[in-house]
MARKEMI-287816 format. One record per residue: x, z, y of N, C-alpha, C, O, CB in turn. Coordinates in nm, 2 decimals. Each point is the difference from the previous one (the first is absolute). Glycine has a CB too. Layout:
# MARKEMI-287816
PT     n_x     n_z     n_y    ca_x    ca_z    ca_y     c_x     c_z     c_y     o_x     o_z     o_y    cb_x    cb_z    cb_y
PT       X       Z       Y       X       Z       Y       X       Z       Y       X       Z       Y       X       Z       Y
...
END
This chain:
# MARKEMI-287816
PT     n_x     n_z     n_y    ca_x    ca_z    ca_y     c_x     c_z     c_y     o_x     o_z     o_y    cb_x    cb_z    cb_y
PT   12.83    4.36    6.74   -0.07    0.02   -0.04    0.02   -0.17   -0.08    0.04   -0.10    0.05   -0.17    0.34    0.13
PT    0.11   -0.22   -0.31    0.05   -0.10   -0.06   -0.11   -0.12    0.01   -0.11    0.01   -0.06    0.28    0.15   -0.09
PT   -0.13   -0.27    0.22   -0.04   -0.16   -0.01   -0.05   -0.08   -0.12   -0.11   -0.03   -0.05    0.28    0.03    0.20
PT    0.01    0.01   -0.19   -0.01   -0.13   -0.09    0.14    0.06   -0.09    0.06    0.10    0.03   -0.19   -0.35    0.15
PT    0.15    0.18   -0.27    0.11   -0.06   -0.05    0.13    0.04    0.08    0.07   -0.10    0.02   -0.22   -0.09   -0.10
PT    0.19    0.27    0.11    0.16    0.06    0.08   -0.07   -0.05    0.14    0.06   -0.08    0.07    0.20    0.02   -0.27
PT   -0.37    0.11    0.24   -0.06   -0.02    0.13   -0.11    0.16    0.04   -0.10    0.06   -0.04    0.11   -0.39    0.00
PT    0.11    0.34    0.16   -0.02    0.13    0.04   -0.06    0.04    0.11    0.03   -0.07    0.10    0.12    0.08   -0.21
PT   -0.23    0.08    0.12    0.01    0.07    0.20    0.06    0.08   -0.03    0.02    0.03   -0.12   -0.22   -0.05    0.25
PT    0.25    0.10   -0.01    0.05    0.11   -0.02    0.01    0.08    0.15    0.08   -0.02    0.09    0.04   -0.08   -0.32
PT   -0.21    0.18    0.23   -0.07    0.08    0.12    0.09    0.17    0.00    0.00    0.08   -0.10   -0.30   -0.24    0.04
PT    0.35    0.17    0.16    0.06    0.17    0.00   -0.04    0.05    0.15    0.00   -0.07    0.10    0.25    0.04   -0.26
PT   -0.29    0.17    0.15   -0.03    0.05    0.10    0.15    0.13    0.06    0.03    0.12   -0.03   -0.33   -0.20   -0.07
PT    0.34    0.02    0.16    0.13    0.09    0.07   -0.09    0.14    0.08   -0.11    0.00    0.06    0.31   -0.26    0.00
PT   -0.12    0.36   -0.08   -0.03    0.12    0.19    0.16   -0.01   -0.04    0.07   -0.01   -0.10   -0.34    0.27    0.15
PT    0.29   -0.24    0.16    0.12   -0.05    0.02   -0.04    0.17    0.09   -0.11    0.04    0.01    0.19   -0.39   -0.02
PT    0.01    0.40    0.05    0.10    0.12    0.09   -0.04   -0.11    0.17    0.03   -0.11    0.03    0.26    0.21   -0.28
PT   -0.35    0.00    0.32   -0.04   -0.03    0.17    0.21   -0.01   -0.02    0.09    0.03   -0.07   -0.42    0.18    0.25
PT    0.31   -0.31   -0.03    0.17    0.05    0.08    0.06   -0.12   -0.11    0.12    0.02   -0.03   -0.09    0.33    0.11
PT   -0.10   -0.46   -0.14    0.10   -0.15   -0.10    0.01   -0.11    0.13   -0.11   -0.06    0.04   -0.02    0.07   -0.36
PT    0.28   -0.03    0.41   -0.07   -0.10    0.00   -0.06   -0.19   -0.08   -0.03   -0.03   -0.12    0.13    0.23    0.28
PT   -0.09   -0.27   -0.05   -0.02   -0.15   -0.10    0.06   -0.05   -0.04   -0.03   -0.09   -0.08   -0.07    0.05    0.16
PT    0.28    0.08   -0.06    0.09   -0.05   -0.12    0.04    0.09   -0.12    0.09   -0.03   -0.08   -0.01   -0.09    0.24
PT   -0.16    0.21   -0.16   -0.02    0.12   -0.16   -0.12   -0.05   -0.01    0.01   -0.07   -0.10    0.10    0.32    0.12
PT   -0.23   -0.25    0.04   -0.09   -0.05   -0.13    0.03   -0.13   -0.02   -0.06   -0.04   -0.10   -0.12    0.18    0.12
PT    0.22   -0.20    0.03    0.04   -0.16   -0.07    0.08   -0.01   -0.10   -0.01   -0.07   -0.09    0.00   -0.01    0.28
PT    0.09    0.15   -0.16    0.11    0.06   -0.16   -0.10    0.06   -0.07   -0.05   -0.07   -0.08    0.29    0.15    0.17
PT   -0.28    0.03   -0.10   -0.05    0.04   -0.10   -0.11   -0.07   -0.08   -0.03    0.03   -0.12    0.11    0.13    0.24
PT   -0.17   -0.28   -0.02   -0.11   -0.06   -0.05    0.16   -0.14   -0.10   -0.02    0.00   -0.13   -0.29    0.08    0.39
PT    0.40   -0.14   -0.22    0.06   -0.03   -0.07    0.04    0.02   -0.16   -0.01   -0.07   -0.10    0.03    0.08    0.33
PT    0.02    0.15   -0.20    0.07    0.08   -0.10   -0.12   -0.04   -0.13    0.00   -0.06   -0.11    0.15    0.28    0.31
PT   -0.23   -0.16   -0.14   -0.17    0.01   -0.07    0.00   -0.13   -0.08    0.00    0.00   -0.13   -0.17    0.12    0.34
PT    0.20   -0.25   -0.14   -0.07   -0.18   -0.05    0.13    0.02   -0.15   -0.03   -0.01   -0.12   -0.03   -0.21    0.45
PT    0.21    0.27   -0.25    0.10   -0.05   -0.07   -0.03    0.08   -0.15    0.04   -0.05   -0.10    0.13   -0.01    0.33
PT   -0.25    0.21   -0.23    0.00    0.04   -0.10   -0.05    0.00   -0.06    0.00    0.06   -0.11    0.06    0.01    0.15
PT   -0.18   -0.18    0.01   -0.17   -0.08   -0.08    0.08   -0.10   -0.06    0.00    0.02   -0.12   -0.25   -0.02    0.31
PT    0.33   -0.10   -0.17    0.06   -0.14   -0.08    0.07    0.08   -0.09   -0.02   -0.04   -0.11    0.05   -0.16    0.30
PT    0.07    0.32   -0.19    0.08    0.04   -0.11   -0.05    0.01   -0.11    0.05   -0.02   -0.11    0.05    0.12    0.24
PT   -0.27   -0.05   -0.10   -0.01    0.10   -0.09   -0.12   -0.17   -0.10   -0.03    0.00   -0.12    0.07    0.38    0.29
PT   -0.09   -0.47   -0.09   -0.08   -0.10   -0.02    0.04   -0.13    0.08   -0.06   -0.06    0.10   -0.12    0.25   -0.16
PT    0.30   -0.22   -0.03    0.13   -0.08    0.04   -0.15   -0.15    0.05    0.04   -0.06    0.10    0.28    0.18   -0.33
PT   -0.49   -0.19    0.16    0.01   -0.08   -0.01   -0.10    0.03    0.15   -0.08   -0.09    0.03    0.18   -0.01   -0.30
PT   -0.10    0.18    0.31   -0.10    0.03    0.14    0.01   -0.13    0.11    0.09   -0.07    0.05   -0.04    0.37   -0.08
PT   -0.19   -0.30    0.06    0.07   -0.09    0.10   -0.02    0.06    0.14   -0.12    0.03    0.03    0.08   -0.24   -0.17
PT    0.17    0.25    0.26    0.00    0.08    0.08   -0.14   -0.01    0.11   -0.03    0.08    0.09    0.30   -0.09   -0.15
PT   -0.33   -0.10    0.02   -0.09   -0.05    0.13   -0.20    0.11   -0.03   -0.10    0.03    0.06    0.28   -0.41   -0.06
PT   -0.11    0.41   -0.16   -0.12    0.14   -0.05    0.06    0.13   -0.02   -0.06    0.07   -0.08   -0.06   -0.21   -0.05
PT    0.20    0.17    0.19    0.05    0.16    0.03   -0.06    0.04    0.15    0.04   -0.06    0.10    0.20    0.03   -0.24
PT   -0.34    0.14    0.14   -0.01    0.06    0.12    0.01    0.12    0.00   -0.02    0.06   -0.10   -0.08   -0.20    0.16
PT    0.13    0.18    0.04    0.05    0.13    0.02   -0.05    0.04    0.15    0.03   -0.05    0.11    0.18    0.01   -0.27
PT   -0.33    0.17    0.11   -0.07    0.02    0.15    0.05    0.16    0.03    0.02    0.07   -0.10   -0.26   -0.26    0.08
PT    0.25    0.22    0.13    0.04    0.08    0.05   -0.12    0.10    0.07   -0.11   -0.01    0.04    0.31   -0.15   -0.03
PT   -0.11    0.26   -0.02   -0.04    0.15    0.05    0.01    0.07   -0.02    0.06    0.05   -0.10   -0.15   -0.08    0.13
PT    0.03    0.12    0.13    0.07    0.09    0.09   -0.01    0.13   -0.16   -0.07    0.00   -0.10   -0.01   -0.10    0.45
PT    0.23    0.22   -0.29   -0.02    0.09   -0.13   -0.08    0.11    0.05    0.05    0.09    0.08    0.18   -0.15   -0.20
PT   -0.38    0.06    0.05   -0.03    0.09   -0.03    0.01    0.17    0.03   -0.06    0.07    0.08    0.08   -0.27   -0.18
PT    0.08    0.20    0.03    0.08    0.14   -0.03    0.08    0.05    0.11   -0.04    0.10    0.05    0.05   -0.17   -0.27
PT    0.04    0.04    0.23    0.05   -0.01    0.16   -0.17    0.00    0.10   -0.03    0.11    0.00    0.31   -0.30   -0.09
PT   -0.33    0.14    0.14   -0.14    0.01    0.10   -0.07    0.18   -0.06   -0.02    0.10    0.06   -0.05   -0.47   -0.04
PT    0.05    0.33   -0.15   -0.05    0.17    0.06    0.10    0.12   -0.02   -0.04    0.11   -0.01   -0.20   -0.17   -0.05
PT    0.36    0.03    0.04    0.13    0.10    0.02   -0.03    0.02    0.18    0.01    0.10    0.07    0.20   -0.22   -0.31
PT   -0.23    0.01    0.27    0.03    0.01    0.19   -0.11    0.05    0.04    0.02    0.06    0.10    0.12   -0.24   -0.04
PT   -0.30    0.17   -0.11   -0.15    0.03    0.02   -0.01    0.18   -0.02   -0.06    0.08    0.08   -0.03   -0.35   -0.20
PT    0.18    0.32   -0.01    0.00    0.10   -0.01    0.11    0.12    0.06   -0.03    0.12    0.01   -0.10   -0.25   -0.18
PT    0.24    0.07    0.21    0.08    0.06    0.06   -0.02    0.01    0.16    0.07    0.08    0.07    0.06   -0.15   -0.27
PT   -0.19    0.01    0.24   -0.05    0.00    0.13   -0.11    0.03    0.05   -0.05   -0.05    0.10    0.17   -0.06   -0.11
PT   -0.22    0.26   -0.11   -0.13    0.03    0.00    0.05    0.11    0.04   -0.08    0.09    0.03   -0.06   -0.22   -0.17
END
């Protein structure tokens, strides 16, 4: 979201696969934030939000598999 010249709010929804431990999840989030900073050098890190979701494809596969 554009707020003002060189002031943006970045929100990202990320679907993660099951089975990742906390350290791996933190690493993924840090990597995403680093890539955002590379793409938008003036972004304020406090305005980059990563929203985690479960992997819905994996959930759907499991439901079909166990029917």
